[in-house]
C-alpha positions, 0 to 999 in steps of 0.5 A: 658695433653700432646700431640704427635703431629708434629712440622714442622721444615723444610724451606719453600716448604722443609716440615720436621717434628719432632714427640713431646711431648709437653703440649696442651696449648703450640703453635706448632711454640713455640719449647718448647717441652718435648721430640723428639720421631722421624721425618717426611718427607713427600716428601720422605715418611720417618717416623721415630718414637721410639715406646717404647717411644711413649707407654710410654707417652701414658701410662701417659696420653699423647694423640696422635693428630689425624694425629698422631694417623693414623700414629701410626695405620698404623705402628701398634704402637697402634690398632684402626681405622684410623680418619677422619682428612678432612676438614669438608667442604670436602666429606668423601671418603669411601672406597669400602665395601669389597665383602663377599662371600655368601655360594653356593647359586644360584643368583636370576635370572635378571628381564627383563623390558618390551620394550616400545611397550610391555607396556600394553595399561591401564598404561598411560605414563605420561610425565613431562613439563620442570619446566623451567620459560617462555622464552620471545621471543624478535622480531628480526629486519628483514635483509632489515631494516639494513642498510648497510654501503659501505665498503670502501677498502684502497689504495694500497701502 
């Protein structure tokens, strides 16, 4: 099976990537690929790809990696939703839902909460005790019991 994925070619601290079509069993660092169809420079934000070649290889059964899928969706070469490529340990970043405007219906009146003195007497107020373990109190030695050592001053030179 063929994959469309990124292959790093940049030096240390200077990342550059090729977009390549490669057999899925090949390691990314082997350099064996079927065709180079684009490039990506993350520091400059340049992403160049041959859309017609991507569609050609996808019609022949090549599947994009998750990151390449997101790039292709962003550039509108293929249709679909982006895939979460964050590690499983990280929380998923949720986008704020789009606000849908409802038809002209009046908003419900806000519910006023009663002030503490307005709470009826028949409702008991329950206070919870802290759930901490008991703390041992250690008796401190009184200040008179501590023997103070005389302070010697160094002779002036």
